[in-house]
Each structure stands twice: as structure tokens, then as C-alpha cells.
C-alpha positions, -999 to 999 in steps of 0.1 A, spaced: -787 10 420 -779 -20 442 -758 -43 419 -735 -39 389 -741 -70 367 -742 -60 331 -737 -28 310 -772 -35 296 -786 -26 330 -771 10 329 -787 41 314 -766 67 296 -770 89 326 -758 63 351 -727 57 330 -719 94 329 -724 94 368 -698 68 372 -675 88 350 -680 120 371 -675 102 405 -643 85 392 -630 119 380 -638 136 414 -620 107 433 -589 109 410 -588 147 414 -593 145 452 -626 165 451 -643 137 471 -629 111 494 -654 83 501 -650 66 534 -653 28 536 -640 26 571 -655 -5 588 -667 -18 554 -656 -52 540 -655 -62 504 -655 -101 497 -634 -107 465 -646 -141 452 -624 -150 423 -630 -185 409 -609 -176 378 -574 -162 377 -571 -124 379 -543 -98 384 -555 -63 375 -592 -67 385 -584 -84 418 -556 -60 428 -574 -29 417 -605 -37 437 -583 -45 467 -564 -13 461 -596 7 457 -610 -5 490 -578 1 509 -575 37 495 -609 43 511 -599 28 544 -620 -4 539 -610 -40 542 -611 -70 519 -615 -108 523 -605 -130 495 -613 -164 480 -591 -173 450 -602 -205 433 -622 -232 451 -595 -257 461 -589 -243 496 -627 -235 503 -656 -256 513 -666 -259 477 -641 -286 475 -661 -304 503 -693 -302 481 -708 -269 493 -731 -254 468 -725 -221 452 -756 -207 467 -745 -217 503 -710 -202 498 -725 -170 487 -750 -167 515 -723 -176 540 -699 -149 527 -727 -124 526 -728 -127 565 -692 -114 566 -691 -87 538 -708 -55 528 -703 -61 491 -693 -91 470 -671 -89 439 -673 -122 420 -656 -137 389 -665 -171 376 -664 -191 344 -702 -195 344 -723 -170 324 -751 -156 345 -735 -166 378 -732 -129 390 -769 -122 383 -778 -154 401 -757 -143 431 -774 -109 431 -807 -127 434 -799 -147 464 -779 -124 487 -789 -91 503 -757 -73 499 -745 -56 466 -729 -78 440 -704 -67 414 -698 -88 383 -660 -90 378 -664 -113 348 -688 -142 342 -674 -164 315 -675 -150 280 -705 -129 289 -699 -95 307 -672 -75 325 -690 -43 334 -663 -29 357 -637 -32 330 -661 -14 305 -666 15 329 -628 19 335 -624 16 297 -649 44 291 -632 65 318 -599 60 299 -615 70 266 -631 102 280 -597 111 296 -578 107 263 -604 120 239 -623 145 260 -656 129 251 -674 97 246 -695 110 218 -691 103 180 -658 83 182 -646 57 158 -634 27 178 -616 -3 165 -619 -36 185 -594 -62 175 -588 -99 184 -611 -124 200 -645 -108 197 -665 -140 201 -653 -149 237 -640 -115 248 -663 -103 276 -645 -71 279 -653 -61 243 -689 -73 247 -693 -50 276 -675 -21 260 -695 -22 227 -727 -23 247 -716 6 269 -705 28 240 -736 23 220 -753 51 238 -727 76 225 -732 74 187 -699 56 179 -687 40 147 -671 5 152 -645 -15 132 -646 -51 143 -613 -68 135 -611 -106 139 -607 -139 122 -640 -151 107 -644 -177 135 -639 -152 162 -665 -125 151 -685 -104 174 -717 -124 185 -748 -118 165 -769 -106 194 -745 -77 199 -746 -68 162 -783 -70 162 -785 -45 191 -763 -21 172 -784 -24 141 -816 -16 162 -798 15 174 -787 24 139 -751 23 149 -726 19 121 -701 -10 122 -678 -27 98 -662 -62 100 -626 -64 89 -599 -92 90 -568 -71 90 -556 -51 121 -539 -23 101 -567 -18 75 -584 15 81 -563 22 113 -559 58 102 -597 63 107 -597 53 144 -596 73 175 -593 43 197 -579 8 189 -589 -17 216 -569 -49 214 -576 -81 231 -558 -114 234 -571 -147 219 -584 -165 250 -570 -200 251 -592 -209 281 -624 -203 261 -616 -226 232 -631 -262 232 -608 -270 202 -572 -262 208 -566 -264 170 -588 -234 166 -568 -215 192 -535 -224 175 -549 -210 142 -559 -177 158 -530 -172 182 -507 -145 170 -526 -138 139 -535 -102 151 -504 -84 162 -501 -46 164 -466 -33 154 -451 1 158 -448 4 120 -486 3 116 -489 36 135 -473 59 109 -505 74 97 -528 73 127 -546 103 141 -528 125 166 -554 117 192 -552 80 185 -547 57 216 -541 19 218 -560 3 248 -559 -33 260 -575 -49 291 -544 -70 296 -528 -94 300 -513 -93 265 -496 -124 250 -480 -110 219 -509 -92 202 -491 -58 209 -453 -57 203 -433 -40 230 -420 -14 207 -454 1 207 -451 8 244 -428 38 240 -451 56 215 -474 83 226 -503 61 214 -498 34 240 -524 38 269 -529 3 284 -508 8 315 -525 42 324 -558 23 316 -550 -3 343 -543 26 368 -577 41 359 -592 9 372 -585 19 408 -604 52 404 -633 36 387 -636 8 412 -635 33 440 -664 49 424 -683 17 419 -679 5 456 -687 39 470 -719 42 448 -732 8 456 -725 11 493 -739 47 496 -707 62 507 -710 93 486 -739 113 502 -719 131 528 -689 138 506 -710 151 477 -729 175 500 -697 188 514 
């Protein structure tokens, strides 16, 4: 495996391998060494958790990072092409982590540079590193990835995190409840994939309906930056809010997850319940991104053998 671009590129066995390496890193069983390795973090879009967790992951393995945030202070503002920027940065770094608003840009990057490329989000398309940390969070809280009932609520049309998560979980015989307004439904191509695999899913318009059937409720924000029509955004904003009172009859193993940032879709009174898992979920991102970097850079051979 040279690059991490889409969850569609990963087999079930590869997904489980990422889970195992992240677990061993978290437990201190292995300590990948990225000394003298440099990760280039190219973030054309805003990021907090993804950027910081990749930087933290690299530093915890004794590696270094170089960063580009936005394009204003780079040669892109002088007219340099995306391809030339990539090929230049590839001369300085051992791995490139890239986030852009353009769907397909990460795969394009992987085709023109010789170093590994990690997709940290390409528009409304994919966010595979988030999906892997989400799966790691699920397996930590549920003890398995198999045969779970997962609710996915909010912006399912533009939410790249949920696109990647659904595709990733489809190898583990889940049942899905897709909860969204009619104009923010899960894209047809993802639902068609689920039908081909005979995976059960149901589309709902109320966040508290059938919540007692769920093992996981994965909540996402309505993404203002993805809307061409702000009137549609205003109609959707705040229409899907999880409240503590909705949790009275949930399963004991039930957990609420969110890729963050939240902008009102989970009320803060949920934070103090045993069901809230979104902040530990963010912490799990460091372990998973350590696993991703070390797998792609081949830093595990010696530690595994020992």
C-alpha cells in the first residue's frame, strides 16, 4: 500500500490491519520510529483536528512536519500550478497529507508524485483517515465492527466523513439508519453500493426516531461551505439537534460520535452522559494517524519483528 486515497481502495483485511496497528501503538506494544522523516501537511481548507492530530502523530514518532495552510502565502498566489506545487513539496517531504475543496485532487496528487499521499479530505468526496479513526473508535466502544446498527444523522449529501464511514463499514454486515432532510440525503451511488452488497438501510427524517435500536449514532454538522444556495442552508441549519432527553431509552452500549466541529447539532448537556464519545474519538485520531504514517512509510517492519 503506497497511498491512502479512498476507503473503496481498502479490503476488509487491510482495514483490520490498520485497527490492529493503532491498538498496538496506543497500548505501547510497538513504537514506530519516524526519526529523520518529514510529513508535508498541505491544507488548502481549514482544519483543526485533522491537522493537529497528524502533526501530533508525527511528533510522537520523532518525525517532523512542514505545513502549508491555505494558498495566500504560497507560490499558488503567484500562479504556480497545483502539479508544480506538489512536485516541489515532494522534494522536501517523505509523505504528503493533503486537504482541498476539489474532489479527486488527492488521487491526482498520488499519480504525479513519488512519495505516499494521504487524502485528508477532498471536497464532499472522501475522508479516509477520519473513517479509519471512526472505525477504531467503534471497535473500542463496541468490541467489534460486525453486525452493528449505526445511525448517521445530518448532512449526508455533502458529508465526506459519512461517505467514507458507510463505505468502510459495509464490509462488516451493518444495518444503517440514514437520518437527514430530504434535500440532504445520502448520495445514490453509495446507496446503490449498499444494495449490491445486500446491506440493510432505512432513510428517516427525525433524529430521535428508532434511536433505541442503535449501537452508534454518528452526527454531522450541516456544512455551510458546501451549499451553493444559502437559503437551503438556513432551512437545514439546526433542524437536527440531539438532546439529552432523547437518550432515555437507548441501549447501554450506545455511543454518540461526531467528527467535529459541532455547531449546535449536539446540545452540550449530552457531553456529561456516558454516551458521549466525540472527544475521545478525536484523541483516537492520533493513534490511527500514527498507524497510517508508519504503515505507508514502512516504519513497522523492525518493531513488529521485535
